[in-house]
Structure formats: structure tokens, C-alpha cells
C-alpha positions, 0 to 999 in steps of 0.5 A: 420558381416563386416570386418574393410576393405571395400569389405570383410566379416569377416573370419569364425573363427572370426564369430565363435569366436563371437558366442562362446562369446555369448554362454558364455554371455548366460551362465552368464545371461540366462535371455538375450535369444537373446544371444543364438538366435544370437549365434545360427544363426552364428552357423547355417550360418557356418553349411549351408557354409559347403560343404560335401566331401565324409563323411567329411566336407571342408569349407572356410576361408571366403565366399563372403557374401554380393555383395560388397565383393571382396576378394579371397575365399580359403580353411580354414587352420589347424590353424583357423579350430579348432576354427570353430570346437569348435564352432560347438561342442559348438552348439551341446552340447547346443542342436543347429542345429549341429548333432552327425553325422555332428560332425563325419564329422568333425572328417572325415575331420581331419582323412581322409582329413587332417591327413598324415597317420603316427601314428609314427609321425602325422601331418595335412594338411595345409588346411581342403581339404587336400592340402598344405602339412602337416605343420598342428599341432594337438590341443585339439579341433582336439583331442576333435572330438574323441567322434565322430571319434575313433582314433583321440585322440591317434593321438593328444597325439602322436603329443604332445609327439613328439612336446610338446615344439613347441609352447605356445599353445601346452603348454597349450594343455598339461596342459589341457591334464594333467587335463583330464588324470591325470592317477589316479585310481578313481575320487574323491567325489564332490558336485552339485552346481545349480540348488539348491535342491528344486528350483522352477521357473526355466527356461526351458533353464538352466545351470547346474553347479557342483564342479570339481571332482579331478582326473576326465576326463569328467562327465556325466549329467543326468536329469530325471522326477523321483527320481529313474532315470527311465525316463531319459529326459536328458543324456549327457556325455563326458562334459570336464568342470564342467557346462552344459547348457540344453534346451528343459525342460517342463514347470511346471515340477519337475526334478531330476538330478546327475552328474557322474565323470569319469576317463580314467581308468574307476573309476567313482563317482556319486553324489546324486540327486537334485530336481528342478521344472520349471516354467509355460509356458510364455504368449506373449502380443504384445503392440503397438501404431499407428495413420494414417492421413486419417480420418473416412470420407475416403472410407473404405475396401481398405487400412489396417494397419496390424501386422504380426507374422511370416507372419501371420496376428494377427491385422489389422484395416482399415485406415478409421476407426480411427480419423485422427491424433490420436494415438491408443493403442493396446494390442493383445494376441500372445501366440498361435503364439509364444508358443514353439518358441525361436523367431519370426519376428514382421512385421508392414505394410500398405496393400492395399486389393483392388484398389479404382482406384484413387488417394490415399495416407496415412501416417501411424505411429507406436511407442512403440512396445513391446512383454511380456517375450521377448527382443524386440529391440528399440521398441520405434524407438529411443526415441520420434521419431515413424516409418512412412510408406507412401502409395503414390496416383495413387495405381492401383494394388490390394492386395499389401503390399505396405511398411513394417518394421520387426524385429526378436524378441528373446522370453524369452521361458525359 
């Protein structure tokens, strides 16, 4: 994503904030699968930008992501790092590319690189690489890394006890802290929300929601294929909020789910279970229109119109097989190429399988591209227009991809 100033890509924290917004949008409208695809791509770019320093991570405030970027690159600061870290945690919690061991590295960043080493008056370094003195403040996002690096929460609570009045941000943290650690002996009963009991046709990427439990510090979500929870397929603990997004459920399967609330004193409350059944696996059909201007009198076996899915040809036709200037409609079953994937790359191209050694040209037009159970964007190429690929004359090489257009399409694989 571009910065509003020329020669600058957006800082890391801004791209991560956009990813978190996309995750939230997917929570509200799970059918819009492309929200998750975009968010995961952003999180993946952040993951690829991380540098391992011993057992910890370091990263920059921003990178030079394009050839036109001219800004100075420097280490991420303590104030923006919590936004970046929370994005990685969000991605991990929904089963994205970040792993538990990688979140441990973020914990080591805080504990080993940034922390000043004092338990009586803890502060953090100015930058994530440990440089710039120790003006940095512990925030809830840092404290949340306790799940992967023991000892950070104690430092976070100590910092709040000493510096609770330093900013509105700290006051917000204290409110959350009081909610998470109310000091009561037992969480109170609560009820499950969605999916409702006996629900059918549920997506395999599914949002679970339940009522808050008074006095709870966090929650544990369990999903099993049997009512006795002997075969648990999802076991996610330390969930702070009363909802969770889960992916990877199998199609046409009945599941049972329950939630346990937990208090820091050790008290727990477990709900009864509910069942739901996922929908059948989707099928994917690619439809499109095409025409060319060569006609059936042109030489055959040289030049082909082709459609590829993830680099594999799924349809092709000789440009000399069709009447010149006539639109043809095609339908191709691509279920075998798309099943189990969250997205595919669709490529339209004109391909020269062998040279005819002479002056040859062809114009190929494409329009009305669509895939069932997907979020194809602008398949009609803006209203009544079509997309044209031209192969000019005097082509002398063989097996040549002369012109192509491609788009990554998000599949509604729920």
C-alpha cells in the first residue's frame, strides 16, 4: 500500500492496522472470503520482513517496498511495535502463517532485547532492536505475549502499578486489566451463542461466539467430532474475548463445541455442548467469453488461446478454430485445481506453441470471467468493455507466452 507522500510505502503498523480491520470485517461477513485472503497476505508480508536476532525478532518501522521508495529505513519503535505484534497474534489465533514458536520470538524481543532488566522499575527500549535508551512503556499487547514467553505479564503489571497515570492509553489498559483479573474466586455461568445447536450448512471457516462470563480472565474453545469430546480437533485456549474465528473444519461433518471460562485463581466454568454440521464441499466452475479475429482459414496448431489456474493450463483453443469476430462462451470445471485452496491465480493468455516463420498477428478478446463460489473481481472488465491481447507479426520464436493477464481470486471455501 502506498503512503500519501511520493517515494514512501506505508509503515508496518499502518499495513497491520489495515489487516486487523480486514479480519474484523471477515468476522462480521464471513462469506466475503477475500477479506481474509488480503489480511493474510499483509500478515505474510510482515512475517517475511522480520529479521531473526538470536532467539528474537527485529523489524523496521517501514521498508523500501518499491523502486520509487526513497525514505530512510530504521528500526521499529516501542510505540508502534504493539500494533505489529497484535496483528501477528491475531493472524496466529485464526490459524494463519504465524506459528507459536514465532510468537515466542516476539516475546524474546520484549524480554531479551527491549526490557531494561529491572523488575522494580521496568521500562522498554526506544526501538525493538534494543537501541535508543529506555523510554518505552509496557502495554497490554506486550503483556499478552505472556502466553508464549513467561515473565512478561508480571513486568507489565508492575509497570502499570508504577505509571498508571502517564497516559490515556494506560488508563485503557488498566480497565482491560481489571476486566481480565477481577480477583474473584470463580467465573460465573454463561451461555453459548453461535453456531446454534443443530445448525446445518455451516462454513468450514466459522465464527464462534458466546456470552461473556463474569469474573473470567479468558476462555478455552473446544470443538470435537463426538459429544463426549474424546476426539477434539480444535482446542484453543487463552482467548481474551468471547468469540473466535476457526478455519480448517471438514466438509459434511457434524461437530460439537463447548467453552470453558477461567479465572486467574484457578476457578473454571464449562458450558454444555452444542452441535452443528458443515456444508458439502463446494465445486468450482470457470466461465468466460472469448473471440479472435483470425478465422478458420488461418493456419492451425501454431497459436492458442489459453486459461491457466495456478500456472496449469485448464483450457485451450486454437485461434484458427473459431469464426472471426464471433463471441464464444466456455464453461470449465476447475474443482480439482481449486479444492482445498483459499485462492487461485487465473491467467488468460495468447500462447505460441510453434513459430510459423512468417508475418502473423492475432487479436484475442476476453470478457465475463467468473468462478462459482468465488469472489472474482471485475470479471467483466468494467461494464461493456473486454480485455484484448494482441500478438503482432514477425514472431520467429517458438513456445512463447506472448501476452497475458492474471488475477488472484479468493475462493469461498467455507
